[in-house]
C-alpha positions in Angstrom: 57.5 101.4 66.5 58.0 99.5 63.3 59.5 96.0 62.9 61.1 93.9 60.5 60.0 93.1 57.0 56.4 93.1 56.5 55.6 89.4 56.1 52.6 89.5 58.1 50.2 88.0 55.5 52.4 84.7 55.1 52.9 84.4 58.9 49.1 84.9 59.4 48.3 82.0 57.1 51.1 79.9 58.6 50.2 80.0 62.1 46.3 79.7 61.6 47.3 76.3 60.0 50.0 75.6 62.9 47.4 76.8 65.8 44.1 75.7 64.7 42.0 73.4 67.0 40.7 70.2 65.7 37.9 68.1 67.2 39.6 64.8 68.2 36.8 63.8 70.4 33.1 64.7 70.2 33.3 66.8 73.3 36.9 68.0 73.4 39.4 70.3 71.7 43.2 69.7 71.7 45.5 72.2 71.1 47.6 71.4 67.9 50.8 72.9 69.1 52.1 74.6 72.1 54.6 77.4 72.0 57.5 77.9 74.7 57.5 81.5 75.2 58.7 83.7 77.9 55.6 84.4 79.8 53.9 85.9 83.0 50.5 85.1 84.3 48.2 86.1 86.9 44.7 84.3 87.3 41.4 86.2 87.3 37.7 86.3 86.6 38.4 87.9 83.3 42.1 88.3 81.8 43.7 90.7 79.5 46.8 89.7 77.2 50.0 91.7 77.0 52.8 91.7 74.3 55.9 93.3 75.1 59.6 93.2 74.0 61.4 92.2 77.0 64.2 90.7 74.9 65.4 92.8 71.9 67.2 89.7 70.0 66.5 86.3 69.6 68.3 83.1 67.9 66.3 80.4 66.1 67.7 76.6 66.0 67.6 75.0 62.7 64.4 73.5 61.6 63.9 69.9 61.8 61.1 67.5 60.9 60.8 66.1 64.4 57.6 66.5 66.1 59.1 68.1 69.1 59.0 72.0 69.0 62.1 73.9 68.8 62.3 76.7 71.4 64.0 79.9 70.1 66.6 81.5 72.4 65.8 85.0 73.5 69.1 87.2 74.2 69.6 90.9 74.8 67.5 91.4 78.0 65.8 94.7 77.8 65.3 96.0 81.2 62.9 98.8 80.1 60.8 96.5 78.1 60.5 94.4 81.2 59.3 97.4 83.1 56.7 98.2 80.3 55.4 94.6 81.0 55.4 95.5 84.7 53.3 98.7 84.1 50.4 96.4 82.9 50.8 93.9 86.0 50.7 97.0 88.1 47.8 98.6 86.5 45.7 95.4 86.8 46.6 95.1 90.5 45.7 98.6 91.1 42.4 98.1 89.3 41.7 95.0 91.3 42.1 97.2 94.7 39.8 99.8 93.4 36.2 99.5 94.6 34.8 101.9 92.2 36.0 100.1 88.9 35.1 96.5 88.3 33.8 95.7 91.8 33.2 92.4 92.6 35.5 91.2 89.7 39.2 90.1 89.5 41.3 91.0 86.6 43.9 88.8 85.5 46.6 88.8 82.8 48.8 87.0 80.5 52.0 88.5 79.2 54.5 87.4 76.6 57.7 88.6 75.4 58.1 89.0 71.8 61.9 88.7 71.9 62.1 91.3 69.2 61.0 88.8 66.6 57.7 88.8 64.6 57.5 85.1 64.7 57.5 84.9 68.5 55.4 87.9 68.8 52.7 86.3 66.5 53.1 83.2 68.5 52.4 84.9 71.8 49.2 86.7 70.1 47.9 83.2 68.9 48.6 81.8 72.3 46.5 84.7 74.2 43.6 83.9 71.5 43.7 80.1 72.1 44.6 79.7 75.7 47.1 77.6 77.4 45.0 74.8 78.2 46.3 71.6 76.0 42.7 70.2 76.1 39.3 71.4 77.1 35.7 70.4 77.1 33.2 72.0 74.8 30.0 72.9 76.0 27.1 72.0 73.8 26.0 75.5 72.9 29.4 76.6 72.4 29.1 79.3 75.2 32.0 80.4 77.6 34.5 83.3 77.8 37.5 83.5 75.8 40.9 83.2 77.4 41.5 87.0 77.0 39.0 89.7 76.5 41.6 92.3 75.1 45.3 92.7 74.1 47.5 95.2 75.2 50.6 95.6 72.7 52.4 95.0 70.5 55.5 97.0 70.8 56.2 97.2 66.9 54.2 98.6 64.2 55.0 95.7 61.8 54.0 93.2 64.7 50.8 95.1 65.5 49.9 94.9 61.6 50.3 91.2 61.6 48.6 90.5 64.8 45.6 92.9 64.1 45.0 91.2 60.8 44.6 87.8 62.4 42.9 88.6 65.8 40.7 91.4 63.9 38.8 88.2 62.4 37.7 87.5 65.9 37.0 90.8 67.0 39.6 90.9 69.3 40.3 94.4 70.8 43.9 95.4 70.6 45.2 98.5 72.6 49.0 99.3 71.4 51.0 101.6 73.5 53.9 101.9 71.0 52.8 101.3 67.4 52.7 104.4 65.6 52.2 103.6 62.0 49.7 105.6 60.5 48.3 102.8 58.2 47.1 101.3 61.4 44.5 103.9 61.4 42.6 102.3 58.4 39.4 101.2 60.0 38.7 98.9 57.0 41.8 96.8 57.8 42.1 96.9 61.2 38.7 97.7 62.9 39.7 96.3 66.4 42.9 98.1 66.7 43.2 101.1 69.1 46.4 103.0 70.6 47.3 105.3 73.3 50.2 107.0 71.3 49.6 109.3 68.5 50.0 108.0 65.0 53.1 108.7 62.7 51.0 111.1 60.6 50.8 113.5 63.6 54.2 112.9 64.6 55.4 114.0 61.0 53.3 117.1 61.1 54.9 117.8 64.5 58.2 117.6 63.1 57.4 119.6 60.1 56.2 122.4 62.7 59.4 122.1 64.5 61.2 122.6 61.2 59.1 125.4 60.3 59.6 127.1 63.6 63.5 127.1 63.2 63.5 127.9 59.4 64.9 124.7 58.5 63.7 124.1 54.8 66.4 121.8 53.5 66.9 118.4 55.4 67.7 114.6 55.3 65.5 111.9 56.1 66.6 108.4 57.3 64.0 105.7 58.0 64.1 102.2 59.2 63.4 99.5 56.5 60.2 98.3 57.8 56.5 99.4 57.8 57.3 102.0 60.5 59.7 103.9 58.3 58.4 103.4 55.0 55.2 104.7 55.8 56.6 107.7 57.6 58.6 108.4 54.4 55.6 108.3 52.4 53.7 110.6 55.0 56.9 113.0 55.1 56.8 113.4 51.2 53.0 113.8 51.2 52.9 116.6 53.9 56.0 118.3 52.5 54.4 118.4 48.8 51.2 119.9 50.6 53.0 122.6 52.2 55.3 123.4 49.8 57.8 125.0 51.9 60.3 122.5 52.9 62.4 119.9 50.7 64.2 116.7 51.3 67.8 116.8 50.4 67.9 113.1 50.6 65.9 110.2 51.9 67.7 106.8 53.0 66.5 103.7 54.3 68.8 101.9 57.0 69.4 98.5 56.6 68.2 96.1 59.2 71.2 93.8 59.2 74.6 95.3 59.6 75.6 96.2 56.0 78.9 98.3 56.5 79.2 99.4 52.7 75.6 100.8 52.7 76.0 102.4 56.2 79.1 104.1 54.7 77.5 105.2 51.7 74.8 106.8 53.8 76.9 108.6 56.1 78.9 109.8 53.1 75.8 111.4 51.8 75.0 113.0 55.2 78.7 114.5 55.3 78.5 115.8 51.5 75.0 117.1 51.5 74.4 120.7 52.3 71.6 120.1 54.6 72.5 120.4 58.2 69.4 118.7 59.6 68.8 114.9 59.6 65.7 113.5 60.8 65.8 109.9 61.8 62.8 107.7 62.2 64.4 104.4 63.3 65.1 102.1 66.2 68.0 102.0 68.7 69.9 99.2 67.0 69.8 101.2 63.7 70.9 104.4 65.5 74.0 102.4 67.3 75.1 101.1 63.9 74.6 104.5 62.1 76.3 106.5 64.9 79.2 104.3 64.9 79.9 105.1 61.3 79.3 108.8 62.1 82.0 108.9 64.4 84.3 106.8 62.2 83.8 109.5 59.5 83.7 112.4 62.1 80.5 113.9 60.6 79.8 117.0 63.0 77.7 120.3 62.7 74.5 118.4 62.0 71.2 119.0 63.9 69.7 115.7 64.5 66.0 115.3 65.0 64.8 112.1 66.7 61.5 110.2 66.4 60.0 108.9 69.6 61.7 105.5 69.2 65.0 106.6 70.1 64.6 110.2 71.8 65.2 108.9 75.1 67.7 106.1 74.2 70.0 105.7 77.2 72.3 103.3 74.9 73.1 106.2 72.7 74.2 108.5 75.4 77.8 107.5 75.4 81.0 109.4 75.5 81.5 108.3 71.8 78.4 109.6 70.5 78.0 112.7 72.7 80.0 115.1 70.4 77.6 114.4 67.6 74.3 113.7 69.4 74.4 116.4 72.0 71.8 119.3 71.2 69.5 116.7 69.5 65.8 117.6 69.4 63.1 115.0 69.6 59.5 114.0 69.9 58.9 112.0 73.0 55.7 110.1 74.3 53.8 112.2 76.9 55.4 111.8 80.2 53.1 110.9 82.9 53.2 109.9 86.7 52.0 106.5 88.1 51.8 106.8 91.9 52.8 103.7 93.6 54.7 102.2 90.6 58.1 102.5 92.4 56.9 100.5 95.4 55.5 97.9 93.1 58.7 97.5 91.3 60.7 97.2 94.5 58.2 94.2 95.6 59.0 92.1 92.7 60.1 88.7 93.5 60.7 85.6 91.5 58.4 82.4 91.6 60.7 79.8 93.1 58.0 76.9 92.5 60.0 75.8 89.4 57.1 76.5 86.9 57.6 78.6 83.6 54.5 80.6 84.4 56.6 83.6 85.5 59.6 83.2 83.5 59.9 86.6 82.8 60.7 87.7 86.4 63.3 84.8 86.9 65.2 86.3 83.7 64.8 89.8 85.1 66.2 88.6 88.4 68.9 86.7 86.7 70.0 89.6 84.5 69.8 92.1 87.4 71.6 90.5 90.0 74.0 88.3 87.5 73.0 84.8 89.1 71.4 81.8 88.1 68.4 79.6 89.7 69.7 76.7 88.2 73.4 76.1 89.5 74.0 74.1 86.3 73.8 77.2 84.1 76.2 79.4 86.0 79.3 80.8 84.3 82.3 82.4 85.8 81.7 84.7 88.6 78.0 84.1 88.8 76.2 82.9 91.9 73.1 81.0 92.5 69.9 83.3 92.8 68.2 83.1 96.3 65.0 85.0 95.1 65.8 87.4 98.1 68.2 89.8 96.8 67.7 93.5 97.4 65.8 95.1 94.8 67.1 98.5 95.7 70.1 97.6 94.2 68.8 97.1 90.7 69.7 99.1 87.8 68.9 102.8 88.6 67.4 103.3 85.1 64.7 100.6 86.1 63.9 102.1 89.4 63.8 105.7 88.0 60.2 106.5 87.7 60.4 110.3 87.0 60.2 110.0 83.3 57.5 107.4 82.5 56.6 107.5 78.8 55.9 104.0 77.4 54.8 102.7 80.9 52.3 105.6 81.2 50.8 104.4 77.7 50.6 100.9 78.7 49.0 102.0 82.0 46.3 104.1 80.1 45.7 101.1 77.7 44.7 98.8 80.5 42.8 101.4 82.1 40.8 101.8 78.8 40.1 98.2 78.7 39.0 97.9 82.2 36.7 101.3 81.9 35.2 99.6 78.8 34.7 96.2 80.7 33.2 98.3 83.5 30.8 100.3 81.3 29.6 96.7 79.8 28.9 95.2 83.2 27.0 98.2 84.4 24.3 97.7 81.4 20.7 97.7 82.7 18.8 94.8 81.4 16.6 95.8 78.7 18.7 99.0 77.8 21.6 97.4 76.2 22.9 98.1 72.9 22.6 94.7 71.5 19.9 92.7 69.7 16.7 93.1 71.7 18.3 95.6 73.7 20.2 92.9 75.7 23.2 93.3 77.8 26.3 91.0 78.3 26.5 88.5 81.0 30.0 87.9 82.5 29.9 84.2 81.7 29.2 84.6 78.1 31.1 87.7 77.2 32.7 87.9 73.9 35.5 90.3 72.7 33.3 92.0 70.0 31.0 93.2 72.7 33.8 94.7 74.7 35.0 96.2 71.3 31.8 98.2 71.2 32.2 99.8 74.7 36.0 100.6 74.1 35.1 102.5 71.0 33.2 105.0 73.4 35.5 104.8 76.4 36.1 108.3 78.0 38.0 108.8 81.3 41.0 111.0 82.8 43.9 109.6 84.5 45.0 110.8 88.0 47.7 112.6 86.1 45.0 114.7 84.4 45.1 113.5 81.0 42.0 112.5 78.9 41.8 109.4 77.5 39.4 108.5 74.5 39.6 107.4 70.9 38.5 108.9 67.7 36.8 107.2 64.9 40.0 105.7 63.7 41.2 104.5 67.1 43.6 106.9 67.8 44.3 108.6 71.1 44.2 112.3 71.5 47.7 113.6 70.2 50.0 114.9 72.3 54.0 114.8 72.2 56.7 116.3 74.4 59.7 118.0 72.7 62.7 116.8 74.1 66.5 118.2 74.0 69.9 116.6 74.6 71.5 118.7 77.0 75.4 118.1 77.3 76.5 118.4 80.9 80.1 119.9 82.2 81.1 116.5 82.9 80.2 115.2 79.3 77.2 113.4 80.2 74.0 113.7 78.5 70.7 115.0 80.2 67.4 114.8 78.2 65.4 117.6 79.2 61.8 118.6 77.9 61.7 121.9 76.3 58.0 122.0 74.8 55.2 120.1 73.7 53.2 119.8 70.7 49.5 118.9 70.6 46.4 119.1 68.5 44.9 122.6 68.4 41.2 123.3 68.8 41.0 124.4 65.2 42.2 120.8 64.3 45.9 121.6 63.4 49.1 121.3 65.5 50.0 123.7 68.2 53.8 123.8 69.1 54.7 125.4 72.4 58.6 125.8 72.8 60.9 127.2 75.6 64.0 128.3 73.3 65.8 129.5 76.2 66.2 126.0 77.6 67.4 124.7 74.3 71.0 123.4 74.2 72.6 123.9 70.7 75.9 121.8 69.8 77.4 124.7 67.8 80.1 127.3 68.6 77.7 130.1 68.6 75.0 128.4 70.7 72.5 129.4 68.0 70.3 127.0 65.8 72.1 125.8 62.7 71.0 127.3 59.3 69.7 124.6 56.8 68.5 126.0 53.4 69.2 124.9 49.9 69.2 128.5 49.1 69.1 131.6 51.0 65.7 133.5 51.2 65.3 135.9 48.4 64.8 139.3 49.9 62.1 141.7 49.0 62.9 143.3 45.8 63.7 139.9 44.1 61.6 136.8 43.1 62.3 133.1 43.1 63.4 131.4 40.0 63.4 127.6 40.2 65.6 125.6 37.8 64.0 122.4 36.3 64.6 118.9 37.9 65.6 120.9 41.2 63.7 120.6 44.5 61.4 123.5 45.2 63.6 124.7 48.0 66.6 125.2 45.6 66.3 128.4 43.6 68.0 131.6 42.7 66.9 135.0 43.2 66.3 137.4 40.3 65.7 141.0 40.9 62.4 142.4 39.8 62.3 144.4 36.8 61.7 148.1 36.7 58.4 149.0 37.6 57.7 145.8 39.6 58.3 145.1 43.2 58.1 142.1 45.6 57.6 143.3 49.3 58.1 140.2 51.0 60.8 137.3 51.1 60.6 134.3 48.8 58.0 135.9 46.4 57.1 133.8 43.5 56.7 136.7 41.2 57.0 140.3 41.1 54.0 142.8 41.0 53.6 145.8 38.9 53.2 149.1 40.7 50.1 151.3 40.1 49.8 153.8 37.4 51.2 156.6 39.3 53.8 154.8 41.2 57.3 153.2 40.4 59.5 150.8 42.1 62.2 152.0 44.6 65.7 151.5 43.9 65.7 148.3 46.1 62.4 147.2 44.3 60.7 146.4 47.4 58.0 149.0 47.6 56.2 151.5 45.3 57.2 155.0 45.5 55.3 158.0 43.7 56.6 158.7 40.5 58.7 161.7 40.0 56.6 164.4 38.5 57.8 166.6 35.5 56.5 169.8 34.2 57.9 173.3 33.5 58.2 174.7 37.1 58.6 178.1 38.6 61.1 176.8 41.0 63.6 175.2 38.6 66.3 177.3 36.9 64.8 177.0 33.4 61.3 178.1 34.7 62.9 181.0 36.7 64.8 182.2 33.7 61.7 182.2 31.4 59.6 183.9 34.1 62.0 186.4 34.5 62.3 187.2 30.7 58.5 187.3 30.7 58.4 189.8 33.5 61.2 191.7 31.9 59.4 192.0 28.6 56.2 192.9 30.2 58.0 195.6 32.3 59.7 197.1 29.1 56.4 197.0 27.2 54.9 198.9 30.0 58.0 201.4 30.2 57.9 201.9 26.3 53.9 202.5 26.7 54.6 205.0 29.5 57.4 206.8 27.2 54.8 207.0 24.4 52.1 208.2 26.5 54.3 210.7 27.9 55.6 212.0 24.4 52.3 211.3 22.8 52.3 214.9 21.2 55.7 214.5 19.6 55.8 214.1 16.0 57.2 210.6 16.1 54.6 209.1 18.4 51.8 211.0 16.6 53.1 209.7 13.1 51.4 206.5 11.6 48.6 206.4 14.0 49.6 206.5 17.6 46.5 204.7 18.7 47.8 201.6 16.7 51.2 201.8 18.6 49.4 202.1 21.8 47.2 199.0 21.1 50.3 197.0 19.7 52.2 197.6 23.0 49.4 196.5 24.8 49.3 193.3 22.7 52.9 192.9 23.1 52.5 193.1 26.9 49.9 190.6 26.6 52.0 188.0 24.5 54.7 188.3 27.3 52.2 187.6 30.0 50.5 184.7 28.3 54.0 182.9 28.3 53.4 182.5 32.1 50.4 180.2 31.5 52.8 177.5 30.0 54.7 177.6 33.3 53.6 175.6 36.4 51.5 172.4 36.8 49.1 172.3 33.9 45.5 172.8 35.1 42.4 172.4 33.1 41.9 176.3 33.0 45.6 176.9 32.2 45.3 174.4 29.6 42.5 176.0 28.0 43.6 179.5 28.4 47.3 179.3 27.5 46.7 178.6 23.5 43.5 180.8 23.4 45.5 183.6 25.1 48.6 183.2 23.0 46.8 182.8 19.8 44.5 185.9 20.4 47.3 188.1 21.5 49.6 187.6 18.8 46.8 188.0 16.1 46.0 191.3 18.1 49.5 192.2 17.5 50.0 191.0 14.1 46.8 192.5 13.1 47.8 196.1 14.4 51.3 195.7 12.4 49.3 194.5 9.3 46.9 197.6 9.6 50.0 200.0 10.1 51.7 198.5 7.2 48.6 199.2 5.2 48.2 202.7 6.6 51.6 203.3 5.4 51.0 202.2 1.9 47.6 204.2 1.8 49.3 207.4 3.0 52.2 207.1 0.7 49.6 206.6 -2.2 47.4 209.6 -0.9 50.6 211.8 -1.2 50.8 211.4 -4.9 48.4 213.3 -7.1 45.0 211.6 -7.6 45.6 209.3 -4.4 43.6 210.9 -1.9 40.5 208.9 -2.4 42.4 205.8 -0.9 42.6 207.4 2.6 38.8 207.2 3.0 39.4 203.3 3.4 42.0 203.8 6.3 40.5 206.1 8.8 40.7 205.5 12.5 37.4 203.8 12.5 38.3 201.5 9.7 41.7 200.6 11.3 40.0 199.7 14.7 37.5 197.7 12.9 39.9 195.9 10.8 41.9 194.9 14.0 38.8 193.9 15.8 37.7 191.7 12.9 40.8 190.1 12.3 41.0 189.3 16.2 37.6 188.1 16.3 38.2 185.4 13.9 41.0 184.1 16.0 38.8 184.2 18.8 36.0 182.3 16.9 38.7 179.7 15.9 39.8 179.1 19.8 36.1 178.8 20.8 35.3 176.4 18.3 38.5 174.4 19.4 37.6 174.7 23.0 34.1 173.5 22.4 34.8 170.5 20.0 38.0 169.3 21.6 39.4 171.2 24.4 42.9 171.0 25.4 43.3 169.4 29.0 46.1 168.1 31.3 47.6 164.8 30.4 50.0 162.3 32.5 52.4 161.3 30.0 54.4 158.2 30.8 55.8 157.4 27.4 58.9 159.4 27.9 60.1 157.9 31.2 58.8 154.9 33.0 59.7 156.3 36.2 58.3 159.9 35.6 55.0 161.2 35.1 55.3 164.3 32.7 52.4 166.7 33.1 51.7 168.5 29.9 48.6 169.7 28.1 47.1 167.5 25.4 46.0 170.0 22.6 42.9 168.0 22.1 42.4 168.7 18.5 45.7 169.0 16.4 43.6 170.5 13.6 42.4 173.2 15.9 46.1 174.1 17.1 47.2 173.9 13.5 44.4 176.3 12.3 45.2 178.6 15.2 49.0 178.8 14.2 48.1 178.9 10.5 46.0 181.9 11.0 48.9 184.0 12.7 51.2 182.7 10.2 48.8 184.2 7.3 48.5 187.6 8.9 52.4 187.3 9.6 53.3 186.5 6.0 50.7 189.2 4.7 52.3 191.9 6.7 55.8 190.8 5.8 54.9 191.0 2.3 53.1 194.0 2.3 55.8 195.8 4.4 58.5 194.2 1.9 56.7 196.1 -0.9 56.9 199.4 1.3 60.6 199.2 2.0 61.6 201.9 -0.4 59.2 204.6 0.6 60.7 208.0 1.9 62.0 207.6 5.4 59.4 210.2 7.1 56.6 207.9 5.9 58.3 204.7 6.3 58.0 202.4 9.1 57.9 199.6 6.5 61.7 198.7 7.0 61.1 198.2 10.7 58.0 196.2 10.3 59.8 194.2 7.4 62.7 193.4 9.7 60.3 192.6 12.9 58.2 190.2 10.6 61.3 188.6 9.1 62.4 187.8 13.0 58.8 186.9 13.7 58.5 184.5 10.8 62.0 183.0 11.3 61.3 182.2 15.1 58.0 180.4 14.3 59.2 178.5 11.5 62.0 177.2 13.7 59.4 176.7 16.5 57.5 174.0 14.6 60.2 171.3 14.3 61.5 172.0 17.7 58.4 171.9 19.3 57.3 168.5 17.7 60.9 166.9 18.8 61.0 168.4 22.4 59.6 166.0 24.8 57.6 166.9 27.9 58.4 170.2 29.6 60.8 171.1 27.1 58.0 171.4 24.4 56.4 174.0 26.7 59.9 175.8 27.1 60.3 175.8 23.5 56.9 177.5 22.9 57.7 179.9 25.7 61.0 180.7 24.1 59.3 181.3 20.8 56.7 183.6 22.2 59.4 185.7 24.2 61.8 185.7 21.2 59.2 187.0 18.6 57.8 189.3 21.1 61.2 191.0 22.0 61.8 190.8 18.1 58.7 192.9 17.5 59.4 195.2 20.6 62.9 196.0 19.7 62.5 196.1 16.1 59.5 198.4 16.0 60.0 200.5 19.1 63.7 200.4 19.6 64.6 203.3 17.1 61.7 205.5 18.1 62.6 205.2 21.8 66.2 206.1 20.8 65.0 209.2 19.0 62.6 210.3 21.9 65.2 209.6 24.7 68.5 210.1 23.1 67.9 212.4 20.2 65.0 214.6 21.1 66.3 217.3 18.6 65.3 214.9 16.0 61.8 214.4 17.3 60.4 217.5 16.0 58.2 218.3 12.9 60.7 220.5 11.2 63.3 217.8 11.4 60.9 215.2 10.0 59.9 217.6 7.2 63.7 218.4 6.6 64.4 214.9 6.2 61.4 214.7 3.9 62.4 217.5 1.7 66.1 216.2 1.5 64.6 212.9 0.3 
């Protein structure tokens, strides 16, 4: 597809000087120099040119200063290259027999062999442009048809670049069947170049699709040292940079000349690289040299990807290379069918008249039947060619027309030129596309006029393929995907396993039959070729500086972040109420924490609360049942009943601190707690004050003090003191109400449900008010501790308030330093402990006397104790 070094510009200038025509006579032109080329001609009303690689090497004689031209020697006859040329000859013959295409016109052709050398190919192109006549007359108006109207070829991209650069100056249409360099799509440089093969840009994208399909992100690229290979390398690097999904492990340029040292270095790179996939855009000669070194170093376990230049190369299908190349995947030119082509090949006969006009057929004949037409040229074992040898004995590869690929492109190229010419000749006078809406006459047709119609050509072959050109002169892109199947006898069979074509959306559409693919591995599965294994979900890629994008390490996502797909570039934070799973691959709801009725601590506190409530109810029942006894009636039984009810409320309010916090529980828990305890402590305070007032009234002159502590005053005092706490609670709830709060500060992976107090001041005032009443009760009870026993509950009150104050003093630091649900547990514990302290200290001794010492629960016993005192 490519060629040799890009010296097209120098050659263009050189041959323009060598092949220019000069006016030696006023009415004639002389050909300055005639090239001696391998050729084949057929006369016609209009001729088309063709350039093919029939020989793949050539030897040039030493340059001399003689005027006689030196004819290069072409060696290495390429049978398939000759078949390419015959495809053009067949297409012309078929068109001439077709009454619907170019009726009343005979097409001719002039075919030249480039011998695998740019100089010879360029010579052939100039011969097509200038013609073969050594001298011809000039018409006075310079009218007349050129030797050829269009050219089919050349085989190599570099050759096509050089030829298109020069022939483009004369608007000569060129339709290549094998040159794929994407640079030829530049309409500024090559406005007359067309092709029936997709360009390399599409082929590169097709290969990238294959790589992506099998997950091969790490591979090596080998290219030939010419326009073809170097442009492919640029295109590959540009497309890989755009996709960002695959990387080149190495990029090597294969030398044109046999350089064993360089080849050893390249193969050693392949052998030591971790890449298991190697893509090669090169020619058969490169692959032969490369694979000889691969076999020498025994480099196995590589998946080779072939460009269209060597996908079907029979020269590589040898026993020596089979262990390494079997399983190769490659891109191949679209296969087509050409009905009647085999019959045409079987009818090929050499021209025996001694001219050189059909030298290509003679050379084919001598190569095929190992004979010589000139007896003097015979070597040992060679016979004299008769020209009547049996063509059916020719090489099987030459006569195998079941896999026509480049030939099909040649066939389409000839038909494209023929359809353009037919459209041009069918122009109606006065409706033409040229100046003055004129048409073209066959006698004065020029290449640029045919070029106008070639741009718009659109037809379908008998095989069903549509042929047209886009704005860049490229054909509709489609390739077959081939696979090298190793047969049981060790031979290679190249089979089609899919296709890649341009999709309706403008991208590439890959279709593969993976069940047919032969893999040259022990597992019979595709190799794995990655620089770094994919980062699984839960990790992210961390690329290192100066390393390709495909080489990275996998770093686990930090807590609270996840990645839910492979090869994530970053981890994402979970939503507020979610946390990362242990695998860091998805978010899960955060664990919730609060003082629950289902957990052991919650069950314990609930049971204790209910137990306290039950005891209070039991004591209240005992007191009601024994309400007429002296112990119950002493010191205002009504306050004792109210105190028991308040204690019962204190026990029950602790239940509001258990369970998931809700708005109403948050608002009610502290209000109920504060009011219940103020009611309780107010009763104790009033009882203490009553004890002091009664004792004072028992002394002479102290009776006036009792008028301030009647039943109404006692109830009023308790009510007023409780209402103050209620007012505090109402103000707190109105100004800054407590509310449920999701606290995530204690644990990142947990949501601690708690009640935010809203106003710390309100909470402090509530507790402070309870504390003031408790301290006042403790102080008054402490003063009354030495009163006579029959009047004295002060000792019990003193002891109970001591317990109460101790519990709540310890509560403050414990509450502050307890996180989450444990703060609620501390508060519940403080409520229960202080409530039990009051209950046991105040009512324990009385219940003991009522239930176990009834003989002491009499007025006489109480009076007796008084008199003893």
